[in-house]
ZADREN-242557 format. One record per residue: residue number from 0; residue in three letters; x, y, z of N, C-alpha, C in turn. Coordinates in Angstrom, 1 decimal, m for minus. Example, Ala and Ser with C-alpha at 12.3 -4.5 7.8 and 13.67 -1.06 7.14 Angstrom:
SITE   nr  rest  n_east  n_north    n_up  ca_east  ca_north   ca_up  c_east  c_north    c_up
SITE    0   Ala    13.2     m5.7     7.8     12.3      m4.5     7.8    13.2     m3.3     7.8
SITE    1   Ser    12.8     m2.2     7.1     13.7      m1.1     7.1    12.9      0.0     7.9
***
This chain:
SITE   nr  rest  n_east  n_north    n_up  ca_east  ca_north   ca_up  c_east  c_north    c_up
SITE    0   Met   374.5    148.3   193.0    374.2     148.5   194.4   373.1    147.9   194.9
SITE    1   Trp   372.0    148.3   194.3    370.5     148.2   194.6   370.2    146.8   194.3
SITE    2   Val   370.4    146.2   193.4    370.2     145.0   193.1   370.7    143.7   194.0
SITE    3   Ser   372.2    144.0   194.1    373.0     143.2   194.8   372.5    143.0   196.2
SITE    4   Glu   371.9    144.2   196.6    371.3     144.3   198.1   369.9    143.6   198.1
SITE    5   Leu   369.4    144.0   197.1    367.9     143.1   197.0   368.2    141.5   196.8
SITE    6   Lys   368.9    141.2   196.0    369.5     139.9   196.0   369.8    139.3   197.1
SITE    7   Ser   370.6    139.8   197.9    371.0     139.2   199.3   369.8    139.0   200.1
SITE    8   Gln   368.5    140.1   200.0    367.4     140.1   200.9   366.5    139.0   200.6
SITE    9   Tyr   366.2    139.0   199.1    365.2     138.3   198.8   365.7    137.5   197.4
SITE   10   Pro   366.6    136.6   197.8    367.3     135.6   196.8   366.3    134.7   196.1
SITE   11   Lys   365.4    134.2   196.5    364.1     133.4   196.0   363.3    134.1   194.8
SITE   12   Phe   362.8    135.2   195.8    362.3     136.2   194.8   362.6    136.5   193.7
SITE   13   Phe   364.0    136.8   193.5    364.7     137.4   192.5   365.1    136.4   191.3
SITE   14   Phe   365.3    135.2   191.9    365.5     133.9   190.8   364.5    133.7   190.3
SITE   15   Tyr   363.4    133.4   191.0    362.2     132.7   190.4   361.4    133.6   189.5
SITE   16   Phe   361.3    135.0   190.0    360.3     136.0   189.5   360.8    137.1   188.8
SITE   17   Arg   362.1    137.1   188.3    362.8     138.3   187.7   362.1    138.5   186.2
SITE   18   Tyr   362.4    137.7   185.4    361.5     137.7   184.3   360.2    137.5   184.2
SITE   19   Pro   359.5    136.7   184.8    357.7     136.6   184.8   357.4    137.9   185.5
SITE   20   Met   358.0    138.3   186.3    357.6     139.5   186.6   357.6    140.7   185.9
SITE   21   Lys   358.4    140.5   184.9    358.4     142.0   183.9   357.2    141.8   183.2
SITE   22   Ile   356.8    140.4   182.7    355.7     140.1   182.0   354.4    140.4   182.6
SITE   23   Phe   354.3    140.0   184.0    353.4     140.2   185.0   353.1    141.8   185.1
SITE   24   Leu   353.8    142.6   185.3    354.0     144.0   185.6   353.5    144.8   184.4
SITE   25   Cys   353.7    144.1   182.9    353.3     145.0   181.9   351.8    144.6   181.7
SITE   26   Leu   351.4    143.3   181.9    350.0     143.2   181.6   349.2    143.8   182.7
SITE   27   Phe   349.6    143.9   184.1    349.1     144.6   185.2   348.9    146.1   184.8
SITE   28   Leu   349.8    146.5   184.1    349.6     148.3   184.0   348.8    148.2   182.5
SITE   29   Phe   348.9    147.5   181.8    348.0     147.5   180.6   346.6    147.6   181.0
SITE   30   Phe   346.1    146.5   181.8    344.8     146.2   182.2   344.2    147.4   182.9
SITE   31   Ile   345.3    148.0   183.8    344.9     149.1   184.8   344.4    150.4   183.8
SITE   32   Val   345.4    150.5   182.7    345.2     151.8   181.7   343.9    151.5   181.1
SITE   33   Leu   343.6    150.0   180.7    342.3     150.0   179.8   341.1    150.1   180.5
SITE   34   Trp   341.2    149.5   182.1    340.1     149.9   182.9   339.9    151.4   183.1
SITE   35   Ser   341.2    152.1   183.4    340.8     153.5   183.6   340.1    154.1   182.4
SITE   36   Cys   340.7    153.9   181.2    340.0     154.7   180.1   338.6    154.2   180.1
SITE   37   Lys   338.3    152.9   180.0    336.8     152.7   180.0   335.9    153.0   181.2
SITE   38   Asn   336.2    153.2   182.2    335.6     153.6   183.4   335.7    154.9   184.1
SITE   39   Ser   336.4    155.4   183.4    336.3     157.1   184.0   335.9    157.9   183.1
SITE   40   Glu   335.6    159.1   183.2    334.9     159.9   182.2   336.3    160.8   181.8
SITE   41   Lys   336.0    161.3   180.6    336.9     162.1   180.1   337.2    163.3   180.8
SITE   42   Pro   338.4    163.8   180.9    338.7     165.0   181.7   337.8    166.2   181.4
SITE   43   Leu   337.6    167.0   182.3    336.7     168.4   181.8   337.8    169.1   181.3
SITE   44   Pro   337.3    169.9   180.1    338.4     171.1   179.7   338.7    171.8   181.0
SITE   45   Tyr   340.1    172.3   180.7    340.3     173.3   181.7   339.7    174.8   181.6
SITE   46   Asn   339.8    175.4   182.5    338.9     176.6   182.5   340.1    177.7   182.2
SITE   47   Ala   340.0    178.2   181.0    340.8     179.0   180.5   341.1    180.6   180.8
SITE   48   Lys   339.8    180.9   181.6    339.6     182.0   182.5   340.4    182.0   184.0
SITE   49   Ala   340.7    180.7   184.1    341.2     180.5   185.5   342.9    180.5   185.4
SITE   50   Leu   343.3    180.4   183.9    344.6     180.3   183.8   345.8    180.8   184.4
SITE   51   Pro   345.3    182.3   184.2    346.3     183.4   185.2   346.5    183.2   186.3
SITE   52   Gln   345.1    182.9   187.1    345.1     182.4   188.7   345.7    181.4   189.0
SITE   53   Asn   345.9    180.3   188.1    346.3     179.1   188.5   347.8    179.0   188.2
SITE   54   Phe   348.3    180.0   187.3    349.8     180.0   187.0   350.4    180.7   188.1
SITE   55   Ala   349.7    181.8   188.7    350.1     182.8   189.7   350.4    181.9   191.0
SITE   56   Leu   349.4    180.7   191.1    349.5     179.9   192.3   350.8    179.0   192.1
SITE   57   Ile   351.2    178.7   191.1    352.5     177.9   190.7   353.7    179.0   191.2
SITE   58   Lys   353.3    180.1   191.0    354.7     181.1   191.0   354.7    181.3   192.6
SITE   59   Ser   353.7    181.5   193.0    353.7     181.8   194.7   354.1    180.7   195.6
SITE   60   Ser   354.6    179.4   194.8    355.1     178.3   195.7   356.4    178.5   195.6
SITE   61   Val   357.3    179.1   194.6    358.7     179.3   194.4   359.4    179.6   195.5
SITE   62   Pro   358.9    180.8   196.2    359.6     181.3   197.5   359.8    180.2   198.6
SITE   63   Leu   358.8    179.4   198.5    358.8     178.2   199.7   359.9    177.0   199.4
SITE   64   Ile   360.4    176.9   198.3    360.9     175.9   197.6   362.7    175.9   198.2
SITE   65   Glu   363.1    174.9   198.7    364.2     174.9   198.8   365.1    173.8   197.9
SITE   66   Asn   366.4    173.6   197.7    367.0     172.3   196.9   366.7    171.0   197.6
SITE   67   Gly   366.5    170.2   196.7    366.1     168.7   197.3   364.8    168.6   197.6
SITE   68   Asp   363.8    169.5   197.4    362.4     169.3   197.9   361.8    168.5   196.8
SITE   69   Leu   360.6    167.9   197.3    360.0     167.1   196.3   358.9    167.7   195.9
SITE   70   Ile   358.5    167.3   194.6    357.1     167.8   194.1   356.1    166.5   193.8
SITE   71   Phe   354.9    166.7   193.9    354.1     165.6   193.2   352.8    166.5   192.6
SITE   72   Arg   352.4    165.7   191.4    351.2     166.4   190.9   350.1    165.5   190.7
SITE   73   Asn   348.8    166.0   190.3    347.8     165.2   190.1   347.2    165.4   188.9
SITE   74   Gly   347.5    164.6   187.7    347.1     164.9   186.6   345.6    164.5   186.5
SITE   75   Asn   345.3    165.1   185.4    343.8     164.7   185.0   343.5    163.9   183.8
SITE   76   Asp   344.3    163.3   183.2    344.0     162.2   182.1   343.9    160.9   182.6
SITE   77   Ala   343.7    159.9   181.7    343.4     158.5   181.9   344.7    157.9   182.3
SITE   78   Val   346.1    158.3   181.9    347.1     157.7   182.2   347.1    158.0   183.9
SITE   79   Ser   347.1    159.4   184.1    347.3     159.6   185.8   346.3    159.1   186.5
SITE   80   Arg   345.2    158.9   185.9    344.2     157.9   186.6   344.7    156.5   187.1
SITE   81   Ala   345.4    155.9   186.0    345.9     154.6   186.3   347.0    154.6   187.0
SITE   82   Ala   348.0    155.7   187.0    349.3     156.0   187.9   348.6    155.9   189.3
SITE   83   Arg   347.6    156.8   189.6    347.1     156.9   191.2   346.6    155.4   191.6
SITE   84   Ser   346.1    154.7   190.6    345.5     153.5   191.1   346.5    152.6   191.4
SITE   85   Met   347.8    152.8   191.1    348.9     151.9   191.4   349.5    152.3   192.7
SITE   86   Asn   348.8    153.4   193.4    349.6     153.9   194.7   349.2    152.8   195.7
SITE   87   Arg   349.7    152.8   196.9    349.5     151.8   198.1   348.3    152.2   198.6
SITE   88   Thr   348.0    153.3   199.3    346.8     153.5   199.9   346.1    155.1   199.6
SITE   89   Asp   347.1    156.1   199.2    346.9     157.4   199.0   346.7    157.8   197.3
SITE   90   Thr   345.6    158.3   197.0    345.8     158.5   195.6   345.8    160.0   195.2
SITE   91   Ser   346.3    160.7   196.1    346.3     162.3   195.8   347.0    162.6   194.7
SITE   92   Tyr   348.2    161.9   194.3    348.9     162.4   193.2   349.3    161.1   192.3
SITE   93   Ser   349.6    161.4   191.1    349.9     160.6   190.1   351.2    160.7   189.6
SITE   94   His   352.0    161.7   189.9    353.4     161.5   189.3   354.5    162.4   190.3
SITE   95   Ser   355.8    162.5   190.4    356.6     163.0   191.3   357.9    163.3   190.6
SITE   96   Gly   358.7    164.2   191.4    359.7     164.6   190.7   360.6    165.3   192.1
SITE   97   Ile   361.9    165.7   191.6    362.8     166.5   192.6   363.0    167.9   192.2
SITE   98   Leu   363.1    168.8   193.1    363.1     170.1   192.9   364.6    170.8   193.1
SITE   99   Phe   365.1    171.6   192.4    366.5     172.3   192.3   366.3    173.7   191.8
SITE  100   Ile   367.2    174.5   192.4    367.1     176.0   192.1   368.5    176.0   191.2
SITE  101   Glu   368.2    176.4   189.9    369.2     176.6   189.1   369.1    177.9   188.3
SITE  102   Asn   370.1    179.0   188.4    370.2     180.1   187.6   368.9    180.7   187.9
SITE  103   Asp   368.7    180.7   189.3    367.4     181.6   189.8   366.1    181.3   189.4
SITE  104   Ser   366.2    179.9   189.1    365.1     179.3   188.4   364.8    177.9   189.1
SITE  105   Val   363.4    177.6   189.3    363.1     176.2   189.7   362.8    175.2   188.9
SITE  106   Val   363.5    174.2   188.8    363.3     173.2   187.9   363.1    171.7   188.6
SITE  107   Val   362.4    170.9   187.8    361.9     169.7   188.1   362.5    168.6   187.4
SITE  108   Tyr   363.3    167.7   188.1    363.9     166.8   187.6   363.1    165.3   187.7
SITE  109   His   362.5    164.6   186.6    361.4     163.4   186.9   361.4    162.6   185.7
SITE  110   Ser   361.2    161.4   186.1    361.3     160.2   184.9   359.8    160.0   184.4
SITE  111   Leu   359.6    160.2   182.9    358.4     160.1   182.5   358.5    159.4   181.4
SITE  112   Gly   357.5    158.5   181.1    357.5     157.9   179.9   356.3    158.0   178.6
SITE  113   Gly   355.9    157.3   177.9    354.8     157.3   176.8   354.9    158.6   176.0
SITE  114   Glu   353.8    158.8   175.5    353.8     160.0   174.3   354.3    161.2   174.9
SITE  115   Tyr   354.3    161.5   176.2    354.6     162.8   176.8   356.0    163.1   176.6
SITE  116   Asn   356.9    161.8   176.6    358.3     162.1   176.5   359.0    160.9   175.5
SITE  117   Pro   358.8    161.3   174.1    359.1     160.1   173.1   360.8    159.9   173.5
SITE  118   Ser   361.5    160.3   173.9    363.0     159.9   174.3   363.0    159.0   175.4
SITE  119   Gln   362.1    159.3   176.2    362.1     158.4   177.6   363.1    158.8   178.6
SITE  120   Lys   364.1    159.6   178.2    364.9     160.0   179.1   364.4    160.7   180.2
SITE  121   Leu   365.4    161.0   181.3    364.8     162.0   182.5   364.9    163.2   182.0
SITE  122   Arg   364.0    164.0   182.7    363.6     165.1   182.1   363.8    166.2   183.1
SITE  123   Arg   364.2    167.2   182.6    364.5     168.8   183.5   363.6    169.8   182.7
SITE  124   Asp   362.7    170.3   183.7    361.4     171.1   183.4   361.3    172.1   184.2
SITE  125   Pro   360.9    173.3   183.7    360.5     174.5   184.6   359.2    174.1   185.5
SITE  126   Ile   359.2    174.6   186.5    358.0     174.1   187.5   356.7    174.5   186.8
SITE  127   Asp   356.6    175.7   186.3    355.4     175.9   185.7   354.9    175.0   184.5
SITE  128   Ser   355.8    174.3   183.8    355.6     173.4   182.8   355.3    172.0   183.6
SITE  129   Phe   356.0    171.6   184.6    355.6     170.4   185.3   354.4    170.4   185.9
SITE  130   Cys   353.6    171.7   186.6    352.6     171.6   187.1   351.6    172.4   186.2
SITE  131   Asn   351.6    172.3   185.0    350.8     172.8   183.7   349.2    172.7   184.5
SITE  132   Pro   348.6    174.0   184.6    347.1     173.6   185.1   346.2    173.1   184.0
SITE  133   Lys   346.7    173.2   182.9    345.9     172.6   181.6   345.7    171.3   181.7
SITE  134   Glu   346.7    170.4   182.5    346.9     169.1   182.7   346.7    168.4   183.8
SITE  135   Asn   346.7    169.2   184.8    347.0     168.9   186.3   345.8    169.7   187.2
SITE  136   Ser   345.4    169.0   188.3    344.0     169.7   189.2   345.1    170.0   190.4
SITE  137   Ala   346.3    169.6   190.7    346.8     169.9   192.1   348.2    169.7   192.2
SITE  138   Phe   349.0    170.3   192.8    350.3     170.0   193.3   350.6    170.1   194.7
SITE  139   Gly   351.8    169.3   195.0    352.2     169.6   196.5   353.9    169.5   196.6
SITE  140   Ile   354.4    170.4   197.3    355.5     170.7   198.0   355.8    169.6   199.0
SITE  141   Tyr   356.8    168.8   199.2    357.2     168.1   200.3   358.5    168.4   200.6
SITE  142   Arg   359.0    167.9   201.9    360.5     168.3   202.3   360.6    166.9   203.1
SITE  143   Tyr   361.9    166.4   202.8    362.7     165.4   203.8   363.6    166.0   204.8
SITE  144   Asn   363.8    165.8   205.9    364.9     166.3   206.9   366.2    165.8   206.5
SITE  145   Met   366.8    166.6   205.5    367.9     166.2   205.0   369.1    167.3   205.7
SITE  146   Thr   370.5    166.8   205.8    371.3     167.7   206.1   371.9    168.5   204.8
SITE  147   Asp   373.0    169.3   205.1    373.1     170.1   203.8   373.9    169.3   202.8
SITE  148   Ser   374.9    168.5   203.7    375.6     167.7   202.8   375.0    166.5   201.9
SITE  149   Glu   374.0    166.0   202.5    373.0     165.1   201.8   372.2    165.7   200.7
SITE  150   Lys   371.9    167.2   200.8    371.3     167.7   199.6   372.2    168.0   198.6
SITE  151   Val   373.6    168.3   199.1    374.7     168.3   197.8   374.8    167.2   197.4
SITE  152   Lys   374.9    166.0   197.8    374.8     164.7   197.3   373.8    164.2   196.4
SITE  153   Leu   372.6    164.8   197.0    371.2     164.4   196.0   371.4    165.2   194.8
SITE  154   Arg   371.9    166.5   194.8    372.0     167.3   193.5   373.2    166.5   192.6
SITE  155   Arg   374.3    165.9   193.2    375.2     165.4   192.4   374.5    164.0   192.0
SITE  156   Val   373.9    163.3   192.6    373.1     162.1   192.0   372.2    162.4   191.1
SITE  157   Val   371.2    163.4   191.2    370.4     163.5   190.2   370.7    164.0   189.0
SITE  158   Thr   371.8    164.9   189.1    372.5     165.7   187.8   373.3    164.4   187.0
SITE  159   Asp   373.9    163.7   187.6    374.5     162.3   187.2   373.5    161.7   186.3
SITE  160   Tyr   372.6    161.2   187.1    371.3     160.6   186.2   370.8    161.3   185.0
SITE  161   Tyr   370.7    162.5   185.2    370.3     163.4   184.0   371.6    163.4   182.8
SITE  162   Lys   372.7    163.5   183.3    374.0     163.5   182.1   373.9    162.2   181.3
SITE  163   Gln   373.5    161.0   182.1    373.6     159.7   181.5   372.4    159.3   180.6
SITE  164   Gly   371.4    160.3   180.9    370.3     160.0   180.0   369.4    158.9   180.6
SITE  165   Leu   369.5    158.5   181.9    368.5     157.6   182.5   367.2    157.7   181.7
SITE  166   Lys   366.8    156.3   181.3    365.6     156.1   180.7   364.3    155.7   181.7
SITE  167   Phe   363.1    156.2   181.3    361.9     155.6   181.9   361.9    154.1   182.0
SITE  168   Asp   361.6    153.4   183.0    361.3     152.0   183.1   359.9    151.7   182.8
SITE  169   Leu   359.9    151.1   181.5    358.6     150.6   181.1   358.0    149.4   181.7
SITE  170   Tyr   358.7    148.5   182.2    358.6     147.5   182.9   358.0    147.4   184.3
SITE  171   Phe   358.4    149.0   184.9    358.1     149.2   186.4   358.9    148.1   187.1
SITE  172   Asn   360.4    147.8   187.0    360.8     146.8   187.6   361.8    147.4   188.4
SITE  173   Tyr   361.5    147.7   189.7    362.3     148.0   191.0   363.7    147.4   191.3
SITE  174   Leu   363.8    146.1   190.6    365.2     145.3   190.6   366.1    145.9   189.7
SITE  175   Ser   365.7    146.7   188.7    367.1     147.3   187.9   367.3    148.6   188.3
SITE  176   Asp   368.4    149.2   187.8    368.8     150.4   188.1   369.1    151.2   186.9
SITE  177   Asp   369.0    150.3   185.5    369.5     150.9   184.2   368.4    151.7   183.7
SITE  178   Ala   367.1    151.6   184.4    366.0     152.5   183.9   365.2    152.6   185.1
SITE  179   Met   364.5    153.5   185.4    363.6     153.7   186.5   362.2    154.5   186.1
SITE  180   Tyr   361.0    154.2   187.0    359.8     154.8   186.8   359.6    156.1   187.6
SITE  181   Cys   359.0    156.7   188.0    359.0     158.1   188.6   359.3    158.0   190.0
SITE  182   Ser   358.3    157.1   190.7    358.7     157.3   192.2   360.1    156.4   192.3
SITE  183   Glu   360.4    155.5   191.6    361.6     154.7   191.7   362.9    155.5   191.6
SITE  184   Phe   362.7    156.7   190.6    363.8     157.8   190.5   363.9    158.3   191.7
SITE  185   Val   362.9    158.9   192.1    363.0     159.8   193.4   363.4    159.1   194.6
SITE  186   Phe   362.8    157.8   194.9    363.4     157.2   196.1   364.7    157.0   196.0
SITE  187   Lys   365.3    156.4   194.9    366.5     155.6   194.9   367.7    157.1   194.8
SITE  188   Ser   367.2    158.2   194.5    368.3     159.4   194.5   368.2    159.6   196.0
SITE  189   Leu   367.2    159.8   196.6    367.1     160.2   198.0   367.9    159.2   199.0
SITE  190   Asn   367.4    157.8   198.6    368.1     157.0   199.4   369.9    156.9   199.3
SITE  191   Lys   370.0    157.1   197.7    371.5     157.1   197.4   372.3    158.4   198.2
SITE  192   Ala   371.6    159.6   198.3    372.2     160.8   199.0   372.1    160.6   200.3
SITE  193   Arg   371.4    159.6   200.8    371.4     159.4   202.5   371.9    158.0   202.8
SITE  194   Asp   372.9    157.6   201.9    373.6     156.4   202.3   373.0    155.1   202.8
SITE  195   Gly   371.6    155.1   201.9    370.9     153.7   202.0   370.2    153.7   203.2
SITE  196   Lys   370.2    154.9   204.0    369.2     154.7   205.4   367.8    154.2   205.2
SITE  197   Met   367.3    154.5   203.8    366.1     154.6   203.6   365.8    152.7   203.2
SITE  198   Ser   366.6    152.1   203.1    366.6     150.7   202.1   365.4    149.8   202.7
SITE  199   Ser   365.1    149.9   204.2    364.5     149.2   204.9   363.1    149.4   204.4
SITE  200   Tyr   362.9    150.6   204.0    361.4     151.0   203.5   360.7    150.3   202.5
SITE  201   Val   361.7    149.9   201.5    361.3     149.2   200.2   360.4    148.1   200.5
SITE  202   Arg   359.4    147.8   200.0    358.2     146.5   200.1   358.3    145.7   198.9
SITE  203   Met   359.0    144.4   199.2    359.0     143.6   198.1   358.1    142.4   198.4
SITE  204   Asp   357.5    142.4   199.5    356.4     141.4   199.9   355.0    141.6   199.3
SITE  205   Thr   354.8    142.7   198.6    353.4     143.2   198.3   353.2    143.4   196.7
SITE  206   Ile   352.1    143.6   196.1    352.0     144.3   194.8   351.3    145.3   195.1
SITE  207   Pro   351.7    146.6   194.4    352.8     146.9   194.0   354.0    146.7   194.8
SITE  208   Phe   355.3    146.3   194.4    356.3     145.8   195.0   357.3    147.1   194.5
SITE  209   Gly   358.4    147.4   195.5    359.0     148.5   195.4   358.7    149.8   196.1
SITE  210   Val   358.6    150.9   195.5    358.0     151.9   196.1   357.1    152.5   195.1
SITE  211   Thr   356.1    152.9   195.6    354.9     153.6   195.0   355.0    155.2   195.2
SITE  212   Ile   354.5    156.0   194.8    354.2     157.5   194.8   353.9    157.7   196.2
SITE  213   Asp   353.0    157.2   196.8    352.3     157.8   198.1   353.2    157.3   199.2
SITE  214   Asp   354.3    156.0   198.9    355.2     155.6   199.9   356.2    156.9   200.2
SITE  215   Ile   356.3    157.6   199.2    357.6     158.4   199.2   357.1    159.6   200.2
SITE  216   Phe   355.9    160.2   200.2    355.3     161.3   200.9   354.8    160.9   202.3
SITE  217   His   354.5    159.7   202.3    354.1     159.2   203.7   355.2    158.6   204.5
SITE  218   Tyr   356.8    158.8   203.9    357.8     158.0   204.8   357.7    159.1   206.0
SITE  219   Pro   358.2    158.5   206.9    358.1     159.3   208.4   359.1    160.5   208.6
SITE  220   Asp   360.0    160.5   207.7    360.8     161.7   207.6   360.3    162.7   206.7
SITE  221   Cys   359.4    162.7   206.0    359.1     163.6   205.0   357.9    164.5   205.5
SITE  222   Lys   357.7    165.8   205.3    356.6     166.7   205.9   356.2    167.6   204.7
SITE  223   Leu   354.8    167.7   204.7    354.2     168.7   203.6   354.7    170.1   203.9
SITE  224   Val   355.1    170.7   202.9    355.5     172.1   202.8   354.2    173.1   202.7
SITE  225   Lys   353.6    172.4   201.5    352.3     173.2   201.2   351.6    172.4   200.1
SITE  226   Lys   350.4    172.3   199.9    349.4     171.7   198.8   348.5    172.8   198.1
SITE  227   Phe   348.6    172.8   196.7    348.1     173.8   196.2   346.9    173.0   195.1
SITE  228   Ile   345.7    173.7   195.2    344.7     173.0   194.3   344.4    174.1   193.4
SITE  229   Phe   344.2    173.8   192.1    343.9     174.7   191.0   342.4    174.9   191.1
SITE  230   Thr   342.1    176.2   190.6    340.7     176.5   190.3   340.2    176.0   189.0
SITE  231   Asn   339.0    175.3   189.2    338.7     174.8   187.7   337.7    175.5   187.0
***
């Protein structure tokens, strides 16, 4: 569905750059990570004394959460710095996921690659694990204006991806649907649940092309529920 849609909108782009773009994106990401590692200070050790306070902050977010809300976190390692540098304009966050309440617990579905996720499959983690203050400096809860039926469809879309074992897209190639990077998974899940009404928001005329993390929380129909900053 997504690929055929993009093929019809950008036929020349798709034909000429489908495979070279994979190579370009891999090299682009490699040099960003390399630059980040060489030009950024190592993350400061987390404040062990502040951990109880920070985990309590995560717990305080739970009553605010509704099914289908989005969550963004700001990691404090080199990979997170590289991810933020790939945002379009706003570097507040480095990773994103979708929230659901299951068996009285809040879980986050998110696409994660690298050594943090050896299987490369879509993850389903408790919110306190996703926002772990040992590894992150902040997180934010955001909400799209969706109908109840759209929320139900979103849950079905996301759980289907999870059951299928959707893999992380190492090529960061928005043109494919068999694997997805973090913001691609979030955006495509939302768009599918909303019957494609967000398709025109996709940027194929710039680098980075597709959808970035900040594209999602800057979408006109998205509002901030609350941002939480951990004590260092």
